DRENDO-1510 file (C-alpha; in Angstrom, 1 decimal, always signed):
<recs>
REC; n; res; u; v; w
REC; 1; MET; -30.0; -50.8; -4.6 .
REC; 2; SER; -31.1; -48.5; -1.8 .
REC; 3; GLU; -31.3; -44.8; -2.3 .
REC; 4; SER; -28.4; -44.1; +0.1 .
REC; 5; LYS; -26.2; -46.6; -1.8 .
REC; 6; SER; -27.2; -45.0; -5.1 .
REC; 7; ARG; -26.2; -41.6; -3.8 .
REC; 8; VAL; -22.8; -43.0; -2.8 .
REC; 9; VAL; -22.2; -44.5; -6.2 .
REC; 10; VAL; -23.3; -41.3; -8.0 .
REC; 11; GLY; -21.1; -39.2; -5.7 .
REC; 12; PHE; -18.1; -41.4; -6.2 .
REC; 13; PHE; -18.3; -41.3; -10.0 .
REC; 14; GLY; -19.0; -37.6; -9.8 .
REC; 15; LEU; -15.8; -37.2; -7.8 .
REC; 16; ILE; -13.8; -39.2; -10.3 .
REC; 17; GLY; -15.2; -37.1; -13.1 .
REC; 18; VAL; -14.4; -33.8; -11.5 .
REC; 19; MET; -10.9; -35.0; -10.7 .
REC; 20; PHE; -10.4; -36.2; -14.3 .
REC; 21; ILE; -11.6; -32.9; -15.7 .
REC; 22; SER; -9.4; -30.9; -13.3 .
REC; 23; MET; -6.4; -32.9; -14.3 .
REC; 24; LEU; -7.0; -32.2; -17.9 .
REC; 25; VAL; -7.4; -28.5; -17.3 .
REC; 26; PHE; -4.2; -28.5; -15.1 .
REC; 27; ALA; -2.2; -30.3; -17.8 .
REC; 28; PHE; -3.5; -28.0; -20.5 .
REC; 29; LEU; -2.5; -24.9; -18.6 .
REC; 30; LEU; +1.0; -26.3; -17.9 .
REC; 31; LEU; +1.6; -27.1; -21.5 .
REC; 32; LYS; +0.3; -23.6; -22.5 .
REC; 33; ASN; +2.5; -21.8; -20.1 .
REC; 34; PHE; +5.7; -23.8; -20.3 .
REC; 35; SER; +5.8; -24.8; -23.9 .
REC; 36; PRO; +9.0; -23.8; -25.9 .
REC; 37; ARG; +6.9; -21.3; -27.9 .
REC; 38; SER; +5.8; -19.5; -24.8 .
REC; 39; MET; +9.3; -19.4; -23.4 .
REC; 40; ASP; +10.6; -17.7; -26.5 .
REC; 41; SER; +9.8; -14.3; -27.8 .
REC; 42; LEU; +6.5; -14.6; -29.7 .
REC; 43; GLY; +6.2; -13.2; -33.2 .
REC; 44; ASN; +9.9; -12.6; -33.8 .
REC; 45; ALA; +11.6; -13.0; -37.1 .
REC; 46; GLU; +13.7; -16.1; -37.4 .
REC; 47; ASN; +17.5; -15.8; -37.7 .
REC; 48; ALA; +17.3; -12.1; -36.7 .
REC; 49; GLU; +20.6; -10.7; -35.5 .
REC; 50; VAL; +19.3; -7.5; -34.0 .
REC; 51; GLY; +17.1; -7.5; -30.9 .
REC; 52; VAL; +14.6; -4.7; -30.0 .
REC; 53; VAL; +13.8; -3.7; -26.4 .
REC; 54; GLU; +10.8; -1.4; -26.4 .
REC; 55; VAL; +10.4; +1.4; -23.8 .
REC; 56; ASN; +6.8; +2.6; -24.1 .
REC; 57; GLY; +4.8; +5.0; -21.9 .
REC; 58; ALA; +5.7; +6.5; -18.6 .
REC; 59; ILE; +8.8; +5.0; -16.9 .
REC; 60; MET; +7.7; +4.2; -13.3 .
REC; 61; ASP; +9.4; +0.8; -12.9 .
REC; 62; SER; +12.7; -0.6; -14.3 .
REC; 63; LYS; +12.1; -4.3; -13.7 .
REC; 64; LYS; +10.6; -5.4; -17.0 .
REC; 65; ILE; +12.8; -3.3; -19.2 .
REC; 66; VAL; +15.9; -4.5; -17.4 .
REC; 67; GLN; +14.7; -8.1; -17.7 .
REC; 68; LYS; +14.3; -7.6; -21.5 .
REC; 69; LEU; +17.8; -6.1; -21.7 .
REC; 70; LEU; +19.2; -9.1; -19.9 .
REC; 71; LYS; +17.3; -11.5; -22.1 .
REC; 72; ALA; +18.7; -9.8; -25.2 .
REC; 73; GLU; +22.2; -9.8; -23.7 .
REC; 74; GLU; +22.1; -13.6; -23.0 .
REC; 75; ASP; +20.6; -14.4; -26.5 .
REC; 76; GLU; +23.7; -15.6; -28.5 .
REC; 77; SER; +21.8; -15.1; -31.8 .
REC; 78; ILE; +21.5; -11.4; -31.1 .
REC; 79; LYS; +24.6; -9.4; -32.2 .
REC; 80; ALA; +23.3; -5.9; -31.4 .
REC; 81; ILE; +20.3; -4.3; -29.5 .
REC; 82; ILE; +18.1; -1.5; -30.4 .
REC; 83; VAL; +16.3; +0.3; -27.5 .
REC; 84; ARG; +13.2; +1.6; -29.0 .
REC; 85; VAL; +12.0; +4.6; -27.0 .
REC; 86; ASP; +8.5; +6.1; -27.1 .
REC; 87; SER; +8.2; +7.7; -23.7 .
REC; 88; PRO; +7.6; +11.1; -22.2 .
REC; 89; GLY; +9.8; +10.2; -19.2 .
REC; 90; GLY; +8.9; +9.2; -15.6 .
REC; 91; ALA; +10.5; +8.5; -12.2 .
REC; 92; VAL; +14.2; +9.3; -11.8 .
REC; 93; GLY; +15.3; +6.2; -9.9 .
REC; 94; PRO; +14.0; +3.5; -12.5 .
REC; 95; THR; +15.3; +5.7; -15.4 .
REC; 96; GLN; +18.8; +5.7; -13.9 .
REC; 97; GLU; +18.7; +2.0; -13.3 .
REC; 98; ILE; +17.9; +1.4; -17.0 .
REC; 99; TYR; +20.5; +3.9; -18.0 .
REC; 100; ASP; +23.2; +2.1; -16.0 .
REC; 101; GLU; +22.2; -1.3; -17.4 .
REC; 102; ILE; +22.4; -0.1; -21.0 .
REC; 103; VAL; +25.8; +1.3; -20.3 .
REC; 104; ARG; +27.0; -2.0; -18.8 .
REC; 105; ILE; +25.6; -4.2; -21.6 .
REC; 106; ASP; +26.9; -1.9; -24.3 .
REC; 107; GLN; +30.4; -2.9; -23.3 .
REC; 108; VAL; +29.5; -6.5; -24.1 .
REC; 109; LYS; +27.0; -6.2; -26.9 .
REC; 110; PRO; +26.4; -2.9; -28.8 .
REC; 111; ILE; +23.3; -1.0; -28.0 .
REC; 112; TYR; +21.7; +1.7; -30.2 .
REC; 113; ALA; +18.7; +4.0; -29.4 .
REC; 114; SER; +15.8; +4.6; -31.8 .
REC; 115; PHE; +13.3; +7.3; -30.9 .
REC; 116; GLY; +9.7; +6.9; -32.0 .
REC; 117; SER; +7.2; +9.7; -31.6 .
REC; 118; VAL; +8.5; +11.1; -28.3 .
REC; 119; ALA; +11.7; +10.7; -26.3 .
REC; 120; ALA; +11.5; +13.3; -23.6 .
REC; 121; SER; +13.0; +13.7; -20.1 .
REC; 122; GLY; +13.5; +10.1; -18.8 .
REC; 123; GLY; +12.9; +8.8; -22.3 .
REC; 124; TYR; +15.9; +10.9; -23.6 .
REC; 125; TYR; +17.9; +9.9; -20.5 .
REC; 126; ILE; +17.6; +6.2; -21.4 .
REC; 127; GLY; +18.5; +6.9; -25.0 .
REC; 128; ALA; +21.6; +8.9; -24.0 .
REC; 129; ALA; +23.0; +5.7; -22.6 .
REC; 130; ALA; +23.3; +4.1; -26.0 .
REC; 131; ARG; +26.4; +4.4; -28.2 .
REC; 132; LYS; +24.4; +6.1; -31.0 .
REC; 133; ILE; +21.0; +7.7; -31.1 .
REC; 134; TYR; +18.6; +7.8; -34.1 .
REC; 135; ALA; +15.3; +9.8; -34.3 .
REC; 136; ASN; +12.8; +10.8; -36.9 .
REC; 137; LYS; +12.8; +14.4; -38.1 .
REC; 138; GLY; +9.6; +15.1; -36.1 .
REC; 139; THR; +10.4; +13.1; -33.0 .
REC; 140; ILE; +9.7; +15.2; -29.8 .
REC; 141; THR; +13.1; +15.1; -28.2 .
REC; 142; GLY; +14.8; +16.5; -25.1 .
REC; 143; SER; +12.9; +18.1; -22.2 .
REC; 144; ILE; +16.1; +17.6; -20.2 .
REC; 145; GLY; +15.1; +18.6; -16.7 .
REC; 146; VAL; +13.5; +17.6; -13.5 .
REC; 147; ILE; +10.2; +18.6; -12.1 .
REC; 148; MET; +8.1; +18.2; -8.9 .
REC; 149; GLN; +4.6; +19.4; -8.6 .
REC; 150; PHE; +2.4; +20.0; -5.5 .
REC; 151; ALA; -1.0; +21.5; -5.0 .
REC; 152; ASP; -1.9; +23.9; -2.3 .
REC; 153; LEU; -5.6; +23.2; -1.5 .
REC; 154; SER; -5.7; +25.0; +1.8 .
REC; 155; LYS; -8.2; +27.6; +0.5 .
REC; 156; ILE; -10.5; +24.9; -0.7 .
REC; 157; PHE; -10.2; +23.1; +2.6 .
REC; 158; GLU; -11.0; +26.3; +4.4 .
REC; 159; PHE; -14.1; +26.9; +2.2 .
REC; 160; LEU; -15.3; +23.4; +2.9 .
REC; 161; LYS; -14.5; +23.8; +6.6 .
REC; 162; PHE; -12.3; +20.8; +6.4 .
REC; 163; LYS; -9.4; +20.9; +8.8 .
REC; 164; PRO; -6.8; +18.1; +8.6 .
REC; 165; GLU; -4.7; +17.3; +11.7 .
REC; 166; VAL; -1.1; +16.3; +11.0 .
REC; 167; VAL; +1.1; +14.5; +13.5 .
REC; 168; LYS; +4.8; +14.3; +12.3 .
REC; 169; SER; +8.2; +13.5; +13.6 .
REC; 170; GLY; +10.2; +16.0; +11.6 .
REC; 171; ILE; +9.7; +19.6; +10.4 .
REC; 172; TYR; +9.9; +18.5; +6.8 .
REC; 173; LYS; +7.9; +15.3; +7.0 .
REC; 174; ASP; +4.7; +16.8; +5.5 .
REC; 175; ILE; +6.5; +18.9; +2.9 .
REC; 176; GLY; +4.3; +19.4; -0.1 .
REC; 177; SER; +1.1; +18.7; +2.0 .
REC; 178; PRO; -2.0; +20.0; +0.2 .
REC; 179; ASN; -3.5; +21.4; +3.4 .
REC; 180; ARG; -1.1; +24.3; +3.7 .
REC; 181; PRO; +1.2; +26.6; +1.7 .
REC; 182; MET; +4.8; +25.5; +1.3 .
REC; 183; THR; +7.3; +27.6; +3.3 .
REC; 184; GLU; +10.3; +29.3; +1.6 .
REC; 185; LYS; +12.6; +27.1; +3.5 .
REC; 186; GLU; +10.8; +24.0; +2.1 .
REC; 187; LYS; +10.9; +25.4; -1.4 .
REC; 188; ALA; +14.7; +26.0; -1.1 .
REC; 189; LEU; +15.2; +22.4; +0.1 .
REC; 190; LEU; +13.3; +20.9; -2.8 .
REC; 191; ASN; +15.0; +23.2; -5.3 .
REC; 192; ALA; +18.4; +22.1; -4.0 .
REC; 193; THR; +17.4; +18.4; -4.4 .
REC; 194; ILE; +16.1; +19.0; -7.9 .
REC; 195; SER; +19.2; +20.9; -8.9 .
REC; 196; LYS; +21.4; +17.9; -7.8 .
REC; 197; VAL; +19.2; +15.4; -9.8 .
REC; 198; HIS; +19.3; +17.8; -12.8 .
REC; 199; ASP; +23.1; +17.8; -12.6 .
REC; 200; GLN; +23.1; +14.0; -12.5 .
REC; 201; PHE; +21.1; +14.0; -15.7 .
REC; 202; ARG; +23.5; +16.3; -17.5 .
REC; 203; GLN; +26.6; +14.5; -16.2 .
REC; 204; ASP; +25.2; +11.1; -17.4 .
REC; 205; ILE; +24.5; +12.7; -20.9 .
REC; 206; LEU; +28.1; +14.0; -21.1 .
REC; 207; LYS; +29.5; +10.6; -20.1 .
REC; 208; ARG; +28.1; +9.2; -23.3 .
REC; 209; ARG; +28.0; +12.2; -25.6 .
REC; 210; GLU; +30.9; +14.4; -24.6 .
REC; 211; GLY; +32.3; +15.9; -27.8 .
REC; 212; LYS; +29.0; +15.4; -29.6 .
REC; 213; ILE; +27.0; +18.2; -27.9 .
REC; 214; LYS; +27.1; +21.4; -29.9 .
REC; 215; GLY; +26.8; +24.3; -27.5 .
REC; 216; ASP; +26.3; +24.6; -23.8 .
REC; 217; LEU; +24.4; +21.6; -22.4 .
REC; 218; LEU; +23.2; +23.7; -19.5 .
REC; 219; ASN; +21.4; +26.0; -22.0 .
REC; 220; LEU; +20.0; +22.9; -23.8 .
REC; 221; SER; +18.7; +21.3; -20.6 .
REC; 222; GLN; +16.2; +23.8; -19.4 .
REC; 223; GLY; +13.2; +21.6; -20.1 .
REC; 224; GLN; +12.7; +22.7; -23.7 .
REC; 225; ILE; +11.7; +20.2; -26.3 .
REC; 226; PHE; +13.2; +19.9; -29.8 .
REC; 227; SER; +12.2; +18.2; -33.1 .
REC; 228; GLY; +14.4; +15.4; -34.1 .
REC; 229; GLN; +16.0; +17.6; -36.7 .
REC; 230; GLU; +16.7; +20.3; -34.1 .
REC; 231; ALA; +18.1; +17.7; -31.8 .
REC; 232; LEU; +20.5; +16.6; -34.5 .
REC; 233; ASN; +21.7; +20.2; -35.0 .
REC; 234; PHE; +22.5; +20.4; -31.3 .
REC; 235; GLY; +24.2; +17.1; -31.2 .
REC; 236; LEU; +21.6; +15.5; -28.9 .
REC; 237; ILE; +21.1; +12.7; -31.4 .
REC; 238; ASP; +23.5; +11.2; -34.0 .
REC; 239; GLU; +21.4; +10.5; -37.1 .
REC; 240; ILE; +17.9; +10.9; -38.6 .
REC; 241; GLY; +16.2; +7.6; -39.3 .
REC; 242; GLY; +13.4; +5.2; -38.4 .
REC; 243; LEU; +13.6; +1.8; -36.8 .
REC; 244; TRP; +14.5; -0.1; -39.9 .
REC; 245; GLY; +16.9; +2.6; -41.0 .
REC; 246; VAL; +18.7; +2.0; -37.6 .
REC; 247; SER; +18.7; -1.7; -38.3 .
REC; 248; LYS; +20.2; -1.2; -41.7 .
REC; 249; SER; +22.9; +1.1; -40.3 .
REC; 250; ILE; +23.7; -1.5; -37.6 .
REC; 251; HIS; +24.0; -4.3; -40.2 .
REC; 252; GLU; +26.4; -2.2; -42.3 .
REC; 253; GLU; +28.4; -1.0; -39.3 .
REC; 254; LEU; +28.8; -4.5; -37.7 .
REC; 255; ASN; +29.0; -6.4; -41.0 .
REC; 256; LEU; +26.0; -8.6; -40.1 .
REC; 257; ASP; +24.9; -11.2; -42.7 .
REC; 258; GLY; +21.1; -11.3; -41.9 .
REC; 259; ASN; +18.3; -9.3; -43.4 .
REC; 260; PHE; +18.1; -5.9; -41.7 .
REC; 261; ARG; +14.3; -6.0; -41.9 .
REC; 262; LYS; +14.2; -9.0; -39.6 .
REC; 263; LEU; +14.2; -7.8; -36.0 .
REC; 264; LYS; +13.7; -9.8; -32.8 .
REC; 265; PHE; +11.3; -8.0; -30.5 .
REC; 266; ILE; +12.2; -9.1; -27.0 .
REC; 267; LYS; +9.1; -10.2; -25.0 .
REC; 268; LEU; +8.7; -11.6; -21.5 .
REC; 269; ARG; +6.7; -14.7; -20.8 .
REC; 270; LYS; +3.3; -13.9; -19.5 .
REC; 271; ASP; +2.4; -15.7; -16.3 .
REC; 272; SER; -1.1; -17.1; -16.1 .
REC; 273; ASN; -3.0; -17.1; -12.8 .
REC; 274; LEU; -2.1; -20.8; -12.4 .
REC; 275; THR; +1.6; -20.0; -12.7 .
REC; 276; LYS; +1.3; -17.2; -10.1 .
REC; 277; LEU; -0.5; -19.6; -7.8 .
REC; 278; LEU; +2.2; -22.2; -8.1 .
REC; 279; GLU; +4.9; -19.6; -7.4 .
REC; 280; ASN; +3.1; -18.2; -4.4 .
REC; 281; LEU; +2.7; -21.6; -2.7 .
REC; 282; ASP; +5.0; -22.0; +0.3 .
REC; 283; ASP; +4.2; -25.7; +0.5 .
REC; 284; PRO; +3.5; -27.9; -2.6 .
REC; 285; THR; +0.8; -29.7; -0.6 .
REC; 286; ASP; -1.1; -26.5; -0.3 .
REC; 287; LEU; -2.3; -27.0; -3.9 .
REC; 288; ALA; -3.6; -30.4; -3.1 .
REC; 289; LYS; -5.3; -29.0; +0.1 .
REC; 290; SER; -6.9; -26.2; -1.9 .
REC; 291; PHE; -8.1; -28.7; -4.5 .
REC; 292; ILE; -9.7; -31.0; -1.9 .
REC; 293; TYR; -11.3; -28.0; -0.1 .
REC; 294; ASN; -12.7; -26.4; -3.2 .
REC; 295; PHE; -13.7; -29.4; -5.3 .
REC; 296; VAL; -13.7; -32.7; -3.4 .
REC; 297; GLN; -15.2; -31.6; +0.0 .
REC; 298; PRO; -18.4; -30.2; -1.5 .
REC; 299; ILE; -19.0; -33.5; -3.4 .
REC; 300; LEU; -18.3; -35.6; -0.3 .
REC; 301; MET; -20.7; -33.5; +1.7 .
REC; 302; ALA; -23.4; -34.1; -0.9 .
REC; 303; ILE; -23.0; -37.9; -0.8 .
</recs>
């Protein structure tokens, strides 16, 4: 057999081998990502009747939390939902979206809030949407208020002889810019906006906790923080208790039959890079083209 023919045979079988291995890898990834286990909430207790949706860290986006709430709502085995909050707050818009979704779902399936180490600002905002709030004695609670922060670096720019040039279409377009001090008119504008959002915060709390708040909510919503015990005294929460204490109370209140220590933590399926690739393909043949270009073409060129 000539050398050229030998190269053709070796290249052909090499191509077959690469395609076979690629198919095995492709099948493995599909099974891994679309198996019944991965589609369900991993690590959950079987036969649990109470679902837990965790809100951890800064709230900058509502998508995942809302998706978890919807998943818990649609799960027929779940009779009640605990929103477990451990957050210092975050952006107003996403927080309000989560608040509204909790209020809506609570009309269909009861939702309770459980505060962990901290439920401040937006964290408390979310908890206030639930029909009942539980916290530990030492939980950092409250910080009901709104804040904006800007830095005036104009003196530093001047020292560095750095002079930014700004082109804008409106007098307020560069409000809060670090290259100049803020004008009194701009401060008044921002204060007015903050006051309106602050009022929205208080009104949403009163929608769910009117008659429970002890004292003037305006005085309690100046950004101060409270321990869980203090929050209870002011009516900002309903009871002292940890996560399993909340679950026990829910089982007793709703006459659930299951073990209160069995909770179903709601998880979302994690997409692999392969799954994301498949979702982003406009044309199914793109995957085949990509395979040919990246794997087959180099082998053919080597033959």
